[in-house]
C-alpha positions in Angstrom: 60.1 -7.7 136.3 61.0 -4.9 133.2 57.2 -3.5 131.9 57.0 -4.9 128.2 54.8 -2.2 125.8 52.8 -3.2 123.3 52.7 -0.6 120.7 49.7 0.2 118.9 51.2 0.2 115.6 49.0 1.3 112.6 49.1 -0.9 109.8 47.8 -0.4 106.2 46.2 -1.8 103.3 45.8 -0.5 99.3 42.3 -0.9 98.4 42.2 0.8 94.9 44.6 3.0 92.9 44.8 4.3 89.6 47.7 5.2 87.3 47.3 8.9 86.7 49.7 9.5 84.7 53.8 8.5 83.2 54.8 6.6 86.6 52.5 7.6 88.4 49.6 6.9 90.7 46.5 7.4 92.8 46.8 5.4 96.0 43.6 4.6 98.1 44.2 3.7 101.6 41.2 1.0 103.8 41.5 4.3 106.3 40.0 6.0 103.5 43.4 8.2 103.0 44.2 9.0 99.3 48.0 9.6 98.1 49.1 10.3 94.5 52.3 9.2 94.0 55.3 9.6 91.9 57.1 6.8 91.7 59.7 8.0 88.8 62.5 8.5 91.5 62.8 5.1 93.0 63.0 3.5 89.2 65.8 2.5 89.6 69.0 -0.3 90.1 67.8 -4.1 89.3 64.5 -4.5 90.9 62.4 -1.8 90.0 64.9 0.1 87.3 62.7 -2.0 85.3 59.4 -0.6 85.9 61.3 2.8 83.5 59.6 0.5 80.8 56.1 2.7 80.3 54.2 -1.2 80.0 55.6 -2.6 82.2 55.4 -0.3 85.2 51.2 -0.4 84.4 51.6 -4.2 85.1 51.3 -3.1 89.0 49.1 -5.2 90.8 47.4 -4.6 93.9 48.2 -8.0 96.2 45.2 -8.8 98.2 47.0 -10.8 101.1 49.2 -8.0 102.0 46.9 -5.0 101.1 50.7 -3.6 98.3 51.4 -2.7 95.4 53.8 -5.3 93.1 55.3 -5.5 90.2 55.7 -8.3 87.5 60.0 -7.7 88.4 59.1 -8.6 92.0 59.4 -4.7 93.1 57.0 -3.9 95.7 56.3 -1.2 98.6 55.7 -1.7 102.7 51.5 -0.2 102.5 52.2 1.7 105.7 55.1 3.4 103.5 53.0 4.7 100.4 49.9 5.7 103.4 52.9 8.0 105.0 54.9 8.8 101.7 55.1 12.6 102.3 57.4 11.7 106.1 59.4 8.8 104.5 60.0 10.0 100.5 62.7 12.1 100.8 64.9 10.0 102.7 63.9 6.4 100.5 64.7 8.7 97.5 67.8 10.0 98.9 69.4 6.6 99.7 68.5 5.1 96.2 70.2 7.9 93.9 72.9 6.5 96.9 73.1 3.8 96.4 72.7 3.2 92.7 75.1 6.4 91.4 77.8 4.6 90.8 76.1 2.3 88.2 73.8 5.5 86.6 77.3 7.0 86.7 80.1 5.5 87.1 79.2 2.4 84.6 81.0 -0.1 86.8 81.9 -1.2 90.7 82.9 0.8 93.2 
């Protein structure tokens, strides 16, 4: 019989947030951690792109069931990703730039 391992994954929830600058939030988590996150580099594509409108970005809400931040466009980000943002940000930002470069630069389909 093979050994099964159960991982003790930490799941974090956003407990509070505040807008501190254009596209930038101070995010507080259930373990006491705080992060100041600039979301501007993510604001590309059909879901996140409309959030470049500052008034729409400011409509961010705390989703109570999962402890995630969400916007009226349907955009949301896993709270564990936000908690560990310094570790994940470079690859997420680069992936979004690559994913939406064609529509930004070329203006058409690939």
